[in-house]
N, C-alpha and C positions, 0 to 999 in steps of 0.2 A: 275525198269526203270525207268527214271523222268519222274516226269509231261508233260511235254513240247514233251518229244517221245515218249506218250499213247494218247495224243491231236493229234499229228503228222497224228497218226496213223489212230483212227480216222476217220480223217478225210478224210485221202488217200482213207479210207473203205467206205465210206459216195461216193464219187467223182466216185469210181468205180463202185460200185450197180446203182446210175443216168446214167454213162454211156455217158453223153452228157456233163457232166465241164471235163476240167483235173484244176489238181491245178494250179498258177502261180508259176514260176519256186524262183520266188521272197521267196515267202509266205513260200514256203518248204522250204529254206536256214532262213529265221523269228524261223520255228517253229523246227528245229530241228540242229541249231547250241549249239555251245556249246564254250565252257570257255579253252585254251592250258595256261599250266602252267609247262610245260617242252617242249629245243627245242632242232632241231638239230644246229650239229657243219656247216654243211654249209651254205654258204651265197644262197640268192636270186640273181637272177642278175637282170642290169640295164633296162632294161625291163620292168623286173619283182613289180622292188622297185618302179618304176616313174607311175606304171598304179594302184598300193599300194595306190600313194599317190596321186595320179588323185581322184581319189574314195571319201580317205578321205577329197577332197577339197571341193564335193558335200555332207558330210554328213551333218546333219537338227544340226540345234543347240540349246541352251533353250532360245527363243525370238527372231531365228530367230540373234541373238548376230551372229554367224560365229565369234566366239572367237578361233575358232582352230588352233593350232600348233607342229606344230611338228619336233622332234629331231631324224633323223637315224645314226645312229650309228652301224659301219661297221666293228669296228676294235675288238680287245677283248684286246687289253690293260686297253680302257678304256670303258669294261661291270664291271668290275672286283673291 
């Protein structure tokens, strides 16, 4: 089990034991995040893509330089 998942599990146990605290969904997502190296063949909807891009615009950058650039490729011919 990866170390980050162990910490997330232990943090959940502590929170449950105290009973009054609830884990913030964002913190839980950070603690249990993982990298994806394989992808599905199906394409996401335009609405999903727009939500992802909008969230990316709000991602922090080093020194608040805000140098984010996004390239969306939806044609399989262009990914080869």
